[in-house]
N, C-alpha and C positions, 0 to 999 in steps of 0.2 A: 504494500500500500504506500502511496505517496501523498503527503499533505503539504500543500504549498500555499502560502499567503503572500501576495504582492501588496505592499502597503503604500499609503500616501506619505508625504505630500508631493515629493519632487520626482519628476520623470527621470532625471539624470541618475537617481539612486536605484532605479529598478535594475535588477540583475536578471535579465531574460536569458533563457537558455540559448545556446548557439543556434539550434533549429528554429526557435521562435524568432530570433533576430533575423534569420534568413527569410522567414515568411513575411515579417514586417517590411523587409527591404526589397521585396519582390518588385522588379522594375516595371516594364511595359505590361499593360493589361491585355490579355488574350481575348479574342472574340468569343461571345457566347450566343446561343440561340434561346428564344423564349417561346413558350406555348402555354395554352390553357386547356384544362380537361374538366369534364363533368362526371362525377361518380354518383351513382344511385345509392342511397342509403338502404341497407338490407332490413333495417328495423322500422322504416316508415316510408311507404310508397310515395308519399307526397314531398319527401325531402331529397334534394339533389345538392351535392357538395361541390363547391368550386375549388379547383386545384390549379395553381400556377407552377410552371416548370422552367428551370434554366439548365442548360447543358453546354458542354464544350462544343464550339462550332466545328472543330476538327475531331472526327470520331477517333482518330489515332491518339488524341490526347486524353480520352476517357480512361478512367481507372477501374471502371466496372462497379463502382460503389454508389448507392443511392442514399440520399439524406432527406428526411421530412422535417420541416419546421412547423411547430404548432404554436399558435398565438395565445395571448393572455385573455384577461377578463373583458376588455373593452374594444380593442382595436384588432382588425383582421390580419390575415397573412401578408397583405401587401407591405406591412411594416418591414418585413425581412428583405423586400426587394426595392426599398427606397434608397436611392443613391446618396452617398455622402457628398459634401461640398467639393471634396478634392479626390474622390475615388469611387469605385463601384459599390453596389449594395453588398450585403452579406451573402445573399444567394449567388450573385454574380461572382464574387470573390471565390467561393467554393467551386463554382462551375469552371472558373479559370484553372483551378487546381485539378480538374479532371472528374469531379463528382457530377452526378445527375441530381439536381436539387429541386425539391418540391416544397410548396407551402400550401396548406389547406385553410379554408374558412370553415369553422364549425357552423352548424345550423344556427341561423339567426344573425350571422355576421357576414360582412363583405358581400360577395356575390353569390353566396349559398342561399338556399331557400329561407325566406323569412316567414315563419308561421303566422297564421291569421291573428293570433294574439297580439302581434306587434302592430297591427293596424287598428286595433281597438284601444280605448283608453287603458293605460297601464294598470289602473286599479281594478279593472274588470276581470283580470285573470291572475292566477298565482305565478310565482317564478318558474321558469322552465330552463332546460339545458344545463342541468348539473353535470358534474364530471361523470357520474354513474350513467347518465343518459347519453353522453356524447362519445364515450370510448368505443361504442359499437361503430359509430361513424368513422372514428379514427381507424378502426380495424378494416373497414371497407376501403378506405383510402390507402392504407398500407398494403392490402392485398392487390389493389390496382397497381401500385408502384412496383411491387414484386414482379408482377406480370409484365408491366411496361418496361422495366429496366433489366429484367432477367436476374436481379439480385435477390437471393433467397432470404437474406436478412437485411433490414434497413437500419441505418443510423437515424436516431431520433433526437431533435433539438427542441426543447420546450422552453417557453418564456413565461414567467410569472404563473398564472393559472394553468398555462400550458405545461408547467412542470408537474402540476397535480394530475391533469389528464394523461400526460406522457408517463409519469411515474406509475399511475394506477394501471395503465395499459401494460407497461413493461413488467410490473409485478405479477400480472396475470398471464401475459403472453410473451414471455421473454424469449421464446423460441423464434420469434419473428424479428427480434431487435438485436443488432450487432453491438452498437455502442450508444450510450445515452448521455446527453448533455442537458443539465438542469441549470438554466440561466435565470438569475433573479428568482430563486426558488422560494416558495412558501410551503410549509409542511405542518408544523405543530408547535406553536409558540404564542404565549400571551402577548397581544399587541393592543394595548388600551386605546391608542390613537385611532385604530380602525374599529374596535368594538364600540367605542363611544359614538361613532358616526352611524353605526349599523343598528344600535340598540333601540328598542321601543322606549320612548320617553316616559311612558307610564309604567313600564315594567323593564327596567334596565338589564335584567338577566335574560331577556328574550329578544330575539330578532324582531325588528320592526316589520310591519306589513309593507314590504317593498314593492309589491306588484310584479307584473310580468317582465317589465323592462325599465331601463332608465335612459335618459338623454344626456348627451354631453355637447356643449357648445364649443366653438373655436376658442373663446376666451377661457373657458374652464379648463380645456386641455392644455392650453398655453400656461396658465397660472399654476396648475398642478405640477407640471414639469419644471417650470422656472423656480418654484419654491424649494425644490430639492437641490438646486445648484448652489454650492458653497463658494460663490465668487461674487464680487461686487457687480459685475456685469455678466448676465447669463450668456451673452455671446462668447465669453471666454471658453465655455464648454460646449455650446450648442450654436450652430449656424442658423440664423432665422430663416434663411431660404430653405433649409432642409425641413424645418417644421412646416412651413407653408406648403411645400411640395407634398409632404406626407399627408397633411390634413386635407388638402384639395383633392388628392386622389381618393381618399375615403368618402368625401362628399359626392364625388362622381359615381361611386358605387351605390349610393342610396337610391331607393325607389323614387320614381317621378313624383309621387304624392308626398314625399317626405318634406319636413320643414327645411327651409334654407339654412345651411351652415350648422345643422344639428345631426349628430350621430346617435343611433339607437343601439343598445346592447342588451341582450337577455340578462335576467337577474338570477338565474339558477346559480351562477358563480357566487353571488352574495351569500347564499345559503352555505355553500362550501367554505367561504372565507369566514363566516361567523363561527363555524366549527373550528377551523384552523387557528384563528386568532383568539379562541378561547382554550387553546391547548389541546385540541382533539383532532388527531390526524384522520383524514378520510380514506387513506389507503395505508398499506403496510410496506414501508420501505425495506424492511428486512427480506422481503421476497424478491427484491431486485438483485440479480446476480451477475448481470452483464457489466463490463467496464463502464464506469460512470464518472463524469466531470461535473462538479458543482462549481458554479462561477457567478460572481456578482460584482456590482459596483460598490465601492466603499461607502458612498453617501446615500445608499438606497434605504429609505425608511420603511418600506414595505417588506422587502426581502432582507431581513436583518442578519447580522453576523451570528447572533445566537441561534436563530432558526436554522440557518445554513449549516452551522456546526452540528446542531442536533440531527439534522437530516443526514449529514455526512456520517455521523456515528451510527445512525440506524441502518444505513445501507448494508445489504447482504453481500455486496460485491467485494471480491478480493482485490480487484484493481480499481482504485478510485483516487480522485484528486480534487483538492479544493483550492481555488484561485480567487483572489480578490484584486480587482483593478482599481487603482487609485483615481480619485477625482471623477467618479462616475455615479450616475443616478440609476433609477429604475429603468430609464430610457437610454442606457449606455450604448445600446446597439445603433443609435442614431446620433451619437455625440462625437466630439472630436477625438476622443480616446477609443472610439469603436474599433480602429484597426488592431488594438491590443486584444480585444475580445475576439475578433475574427482570427487572429494569429494563434491564440491559445486554443481556440476550438479546433482549428485545422491541425495543429500539432497533435492534439488528442485523437482526432479522427484518423490521422495518418499513422498512428502508433500500431505496432504489432501486438 
């Protein structure tokens, strides 16, 4: 087992491995191709799942390995294919390295089917799309990728709530997963900052009646992200153009009847988070036996160090690694230090 923590605050003090340094220093960017797919859910005839793909433009450059990215609680898979200000997206970076890279939208997100409950007032229906409900969709997408790529086992990269769905799937179906990356993970840790927001004001020990879905405006998304940046000027960590490009793309995915500049997201995840942030895991990490990387930004208030270390300790994998990237928030994958995240992930996926 290997336990590695890269700490703040100064980049010049980081001691990257020689391999990681080579990945970071990769010069010219190779061409990649992009495609989209639709996968039918096996558990619901009315649900179709949107999958985006990037692959090496030159078949000779392909290494034969497939990677699936799984998004978090609010924002869809497009997040992983949003280009940085001075370089390619995370998906494109891995495709340049020879991987066939996919990102799915869970039901209710992005370009996947949005159930009828999302068209009614939120209070008219209960929360939907908990981790337990969507891992069958994940299985459908993984089986599609295995057939499409010819790779018997798929590498899985989950972000935030995607570490819950990805971890739960791997704990139960590890025979289909080669390597697992848990980026900005949440698992089982008391987090009062979150439980106070989610609690019923009249009964603080209970989850509030959150309804079927929630909405997020551009301003709310911007302010949540900026509040996590430990710098006088948020632009020191995050390029404003990247935020705009990322958010604009998500608005373009919204149905025609959606409100302008507002994103909707299912609230099943809030039920999961209520359990997790009250110290109750929703899956058993000891059942995960594949090589696993736990990685997070040092300034992430949602995926805390204590929770990540608890998850790391609970993992059943004999090969596991924990990495902390300095000066990074919950949205590190879109920030200026994102290349470190990309490099550490590729280093892990490339390993024997």
